N, C-alpha and C positions, 0 to 999 in steps of 0.2 A: 794856355789861353783859349777861351771860348768866346766867339763873337755871336751876338744875337740881334736879329732884325725882326721887329714886329710889324704887322700890317693888318688891315681889315677894319680899323676903327671908322667912325663916322657918326652922322646924325640919323636917329631912328625914332619913330613914334612909340609911345608907350604900348606895350604888348607885342612889339616887333622883335626881330631877331637880327643878330650879327654873328659872324664867325671871325675870330681873331686868329692870326697865325704867328708863330714864332719860329723862325728858321735859324738853326745853329750851325756854326762852322768852326773849324779849328780842332781842338783836342776833345772831340765829342765822345771819345771812348771813356773819358774820365767822368762823364756826367752821372751823378747818382740820382738826382731828382731835378725836375723842372717845375717851377711854380709860376702862377699868375698872381699878381698883386694889383691893387688899385689905390689911387690917391685922389681924393676930392680936394678942391680948393680949401686951404686952411685946416686940413685934417691930416692925420698920420697915414702913412702907407700901410694898408692892411691886406691880409691874406685872403685870396679868393679860392684858389684850387691848386693842387699839385699832383704830379704823376711821377712815380718811381720808374726811372728809365728802363731798367732791366725787366722788372716784373709787370709793369703796367698798372700796378695798384694805384688807386686814386684817392684823394682826400678833398673835401669841400668845406668851405665856410657854411655855417647854418643859413646865412642870408641868401645863399645862391643854390642850395641843395634842391634838386628837383627841377631847376630851371637852366642851370649851366652844366655843360659836359666837357671835361678835358680829355683829350685823346692824343695819341702819338702816331707818327709814321716814321718808323725807324729807318726805313730805306732813304727817306728824304731828310732825316734829322730835323724833323719839324713837329712842333706841338701845336695843337689847336684848342681854342676855347669857343665852343658853340654856346651862344647866349640866347635863350628864348624867353618869352614873356618878360621883356625888359621893362623896368620901372624907372621913373625919374631919379630915384635914389641910387641907381646903378651908374649914373653919370660920374665920370672920373677919367683920369689918365690911367691906362692899363699897362703894366709892365710885366714882361716875362723875365725870369731869372733862373740861373743854374746853380745848383749845389754840387760841388765837385767831389765830396767825400761823404762818408756815412754820417748821418745826423738823425737824432730823434726829435729835433725841434724844427720840423720841416715847415711849420706854420710861421716861424719867426723870420722876418725879412733879413735880420742880421746874420742868419746862417748861410746866406747865399753869396756866392763868389763873383758871379758875373751877371750883368744887367743889360737889358735892351734900352733903347732910347724912349720907349713909351709910345702909346697910340691913344688918341682922344676918343672917348665914347660919350656921346651926348644923347640922352633920352628925353625928348621934349615934343610936345604937340605944337 
């Protein structure tokens, strides 16, 4: 079992920045990848970014490439999502999730085994 706790959401103006954190505990040695997803009201949960825990290799959705950065602190078992140049369309509940084993479908939310509770990000003037 892996437990995840997200933090760092809030209200920000367009063009602003936020940093989300995802702290993992439990069987963190089994983590293969950590992903960030978001879900806007009335829409499906979609992939934002992911990082492979061992290698640090990152993946991004086209909609956030160049604006968001995913990173990890292995010593703290924490993954961060730095979000810059935020737009109103980035408004959503953001979730972090852990994939416990090897997968080639790392952008698919159905591939993830553990989820955090979510944190609200609102971009509005």
